[in-house]
N, C-alpha and C positions, 0 to 999 in steps of 0.2 A: 397514512395521509392518501385518502378517495380523491377520484378524479369525477368533472364531470362531465359531459358532455362540451359545456360551454371550455372547461380546461382545455379538451381535445381540439377546440378549434382553436383556438387563441394559439397553444403553444403548434398548432401547422400554419395558421399565419405568419408568428413569429420564426419561425423556417425556412418561408416562402414552401409553403408545399401547400398543390390542391388537393385538396379532401375533399372530396361528395360524401354527403347524409348519411351513404351507403356502409361505409368507411367508419363511419365514426363511431356506431355502435363496437364492431368490431376489435375496434384501434383504443376505444375506450377500455376494456374486457383489458386487452393485452397491457397497456398500460398498467394500468391497477394490479396486474399482478407481477410484473416489474417491480411493480413501490412496495409489495405484499415481501418478494422475496429478498427486497433491501432495508424492510423494517426486520425482519426474519434475523439477517446476517446479524445488525445493528444488536438486537437484543442476546448477542452472546458477548461470554467475559472473556475482556482478550488482553484483561491484563496482566503487564509477564510475558505474553508473550513477541518474542525474537522477529522485527519484521525482516522479512528474505526478500531474495532476487528470483530465487528462479522455484517452484515448488517443487524441485528434485533437489538431492541431493549430491549438483553436478559440479567439475571443475573445469573452463572452458582452457582449454588446448591451446598452449599460447606454440608462434615460433618460436626457433635461437634470439636471441636479437646480437648480431655478429653481421658486419659488413662486409657487402657481397657484390655493391660497384665497385669497381676502379675509383679513385683520387682522378679528378680529369679538371681540377678547379683551375690551375694556369693555363688550359685549352680554352675555354670553358672564356677566360676571362682577357682572353688573346680579340676574342671574338667581339668585344664593347669597344665602341665607339672612343669609348675613356672610362678609363680606371688606372685607379689608385693605390699603393701599399696592399690590394689584397683586395678592393672592394671596388662597385661599379661604380661612375659617377653619369651624374644625372640632371636636368638644367632644374633648378628651381622653379617652382609649379605656385608655391604658395607663397603668397608679400605680407 
């Protein structure tokens, strides 16, 4: 898919970019180069290729899942204006 100067100007207008006439020519060449690369990549047969989340075979290092904070539930509930059965009581805001 090759673009023309009118296409470049229209894309610049849609993107709210100011594009001077001197910039339109080089931009046209760059966009056509990008579209050429996309067409070349789309021509590659990828049937049977598994999608991957990363180009390298890496594993994410995760920290151990363990409790590191003390249980302060009762102390925090004591600060609430109203609490009952371990829950905060709040005024009804939806009628």
